[in-house]
C-alpha positions as CSV (number, residue, x, y, z in Angstrom):
1,M,55.7,56.8,-53.8
2,V,56.4,53.2,-53.1
3,K,59.8,51.7,-53.6
4,L,59.5,48.2,-55.0
5,R,62.2,45.6,-54.5
6,T,62.7,42.6,-56.7
7,R,65.2,39.9,-57.4
8,C,66.4,39.0,-60.9
9,L,68.3,35.9,-61.8
10,L,71.0,36.6,-64.4
11,L,71.8,33.2,-66.0
12,G,73.7,31.8,-69.0
13,D,76.8,29.9,-69.9
14,A,80.3,31.0,-68.7
15,A,81.9,33.9,-70.6
16,V,78.7,35.2,-72.2
17,G,79.2,38.6,-70.5
18,K,76.8,38.5,-67.5
19,S,79.3,40.2,-65.2
20,S,80.0,42.9,-67.8
21,L,76.3,43.6,-68.2
22,C,75.8,43.8,-64.5
23,H,78.6,46.2,-64.0
24,M,77.6,48.4,-67.0
25,F,74.0,48.6,-65.7
26,H,75.2,49.4,-62.2
27,S,77.7,52.1,-63.3
28,E,75.2,53.5,-65.9
29,G,77.6,52.7,-68.7
30,V,80.6,54.4,-67.2
31,Q,82.8,51.5,-66.2
32,F,83.6,48.7,-68.6
33,Q,86.3,46.5,-67.2
34,R,88.6,45.0,-69.8
35,S,89.2,41.9,-67.8
36,Y,87.1,39.9,-65.4
37,T,87.6,37.0,-63.0
38,M,85.1,34.3,-63.7
39,T,82.2,34.5,-61.2
40,A,82.4,31.7,-58.7
41,G,79.1,31.2,-57.1
42,V,76.8,34.3,-57.1
43,E,77.5,38.0,-57.4
44,L,74.8,40.3,-56.2
45,V,74.4,43.8,-57.7
46,T,71.6,46.2,-56.7
47,K,70.5,49.3,-58.5
48,C,67.5,51.5,-58.3
49,A,65.8,52.0,-61.6
50,T,63.5,54.9,-62.2
51,I,60.3,54.1,-64.1
52,P,59.0,57.2,-66.0
53,D,55.2,58.0,-66.0
54,S,54.5,56.0,-62.8
55,E,53.4,56.9,-59.3
56,H,55.5,54.0,-58.1
57,S,58.6,55.2,-59.9
58,V,61.5,53.4,-58.2
59,V,62.3,49.7,-58.5
60,S,65.3,48.3,-56.6
61,L,66.5,45.5,-58.8
62,T,68.9,43.0,-57.3
63,T,70.6,40.9,-59.9
64,H,71.8,37.5,-58.8
65,N,74.7,36.9,-61.3
66,Q,75.1,33.2,-61.2
67,S,78.2,31.4,-62.2
68,G,78.0,30.0,-65.8
69,S,78.3,26.5,-64.5
70,V,76.1,26.5,-61.4
71,F,72.4,27.1,-60.7
72,C,71.8,27.6,-57.0
73,P,68.3,26.5,-56.1
74,Q,68.8,27.7,-52.5
75,W,68.0,31.3,-53.8
76,G,64.4,30.1,-54.0
77,E,61.8,30.9,-56.5
78,A,62.8,33.3,-59.4
79,W,60.9,36.5,-59.6
80,L,62.5,37.8,-62.8
81,L,64.9,36.3,-65.3
82,C,67.6,37.7,-67.6
83,L,68.8,34.8,-69.7
84,V,72.1,35.8,-71.5
85,F,73.9,34.2,-74.4
86,D,76.8,35.2,-76.6
87,L,75.7,36.1,-80.1
88,S,79.0,34.7,-81.4
89,S,78.4,31.3,-79.8
90,D,75.8,28.8,-81.1
91,Q,76.4,26.6,-78.0
92,S,75.6,29.4,-75.5
93,F,72.3,30.0,-77.4
94,L,71.5,26.3,-77.4
95,S,72.1,26.2,-73.6
96,C,69.3,28.6,-73.1
97,D,66.8,25.7,-73.1
98,R,68.7,24.0,-70.3
99,W,68.9,27.2,-68.2
100,L,65.2,27.9,-68.7
101,Q,64.3,24.4,-67.7
102,R,66.3,24.7,-64.5
103,V,64.5,28.0,-63.6
104,Q,61.1,26.5,-64.4
105,A,61.8,23.4,-62.3
106,H,62.3,25.8,-59.2
107,S,59.5,28.2,-60.0
108,L,56.8,26.2,-58.2
109,G,54.6,26.2,-61.3
110,N,54.6,30.0,-61.6
111,T,55.4,31.8,-64.8
112,V,58.8,33.5,-64.6
113,S,58.8,36.8,-66.5
114,G,62.0,38.0,-68.1
115,V,64.2,38.7,-71.1
116,L,66.5,36.8,-73.4
117,L,69.6,38.8,-74.0
118,G,72.0,38.3,-76.9
119,N,75.2,39.9,-75.8
120,K,78.4,40.8,-77.8
121,C,76.6,42.3,-80.8
122,D,79.8,44.2,-81.5
123,L,81.4,41.0,-82.8
124,L,79.6,41.3,-86.2
125,E,82.1,39.2,-88.1
126,R,81.8,36.3,-85.6
127,R,78.0,36.4,-85.2
128,A,76.6,32.8,-85.1
129,V,73.0,33.4,-83.9
130,Q,70.7,35.5,-86.1
131,T,68.2,38.0,-84.6
132,E,65.2,36.2,-86.1
133,E,66.2,32.9,-84.6
134,A,66.7,34.3,-81.1
135,Q,63.5,36.4,-81.3
136,G,61.5,33.4,-82.3
137,W,62.9,31.4,-79.4
138,A,62.2,34.2,-76.9
139,Q,58.7,34.6,-78.2
140,A,58.0,30.9,-77.9
141,H,59.1,31.0,-74.3
142,G,57.2,34.2,-73.3
143,L,60.4,36.3,-73.0
144,D,61.2,39.7,-74.5
145,Y,64.3,39.8,-76.7
146,Y,67.2,42.3,-76.6
147,E,70.6,42.5,-78.2
148,T,73.4,44.4,-76.6
149,S,77.1,45.0,-76.3
150,A,78.5,45.7,-72.8
151,K,81.8,46.6,-74.4
152,E,80.3,49.2,-76.8
153,L,77.9,50.5,-74.2
154,D,75.1,49.6,-76.6
155,T,71.6,49.3,-74.9
156,C,73.0,47.7,-71.7
157,S,70.4,49.2,-69.5
158,A,67.3,48.6,-71.7
159,P,66.7,44.9,-70.8
160,L,67.2,45.5,-67.1
161,L,64.9,48.5,-67.2
162,R,62.4,46.4,-68.9
163,L,62.6,43.9,-66.0
164,A,62.0,46.8,-63.6
165,Q,58.9,47.8,-65.6
166,T,57.8,44.1,-65.5
167,C,58.1,44.2,-61.7
168,L,56.0,47.3,-61.5
169,S,53.4,45.8,-63.8
170,L,53.2,42.6,-61.7
171,Y,52.9,44.7,-58.5
172,E,50.0,46.7,-60.1
173,Q,48.2,43.5,-61.2
174,S,48.6,42.1,-57.7
175,C,47.1,45.3,-56.2
176,E,44.2,45.1,-58.6
177,R,43.5,41.5,-57.6
178,M,43.6,42.4,-53.9
179,H,41.3,45.4,-54.5
180,S,38.8,43.2,-56.4
181,L,38.8,40.6,-53.6
182,A,38.1,43.4,-51.0
183,S,35.1,44.7,-53.1
């Protein structure tokens, strides 16, 4: 078994729930904190994700939870992206374009795989962004789309497990390319 390691940028406006999502993924849904201090700079959270039905079944996923107001290009090229917005905030959804442009500007022309994540789906009465609109945006930008609620423990790990599967897929594609070059 090979243990793969990857880095994932977790980006989005302030207060969309990036830290909550990170901590819920890391604690496997056990630990939802009722209050958070706003992230200043970057918070790193690493967790191993098991990929079923794979000979390379473990991916160590390090999320770089960026402050909602800062993008740190010194972290280098993005490998994977989790772009988060608040389903009850039109503005946080509209900001996704800006965040994606920043990532693409630092990706050295490479395609960045990832997910668009609408958080806070538990706030039904305050919902401002409809599923179809977010799915369309994600599809137009080559991202998978998920909705979640860190507070309600609703599908918190699914998007990050998808990113781990993407890492495995990229690794397998790279191995196939190397094998074809050697042949």
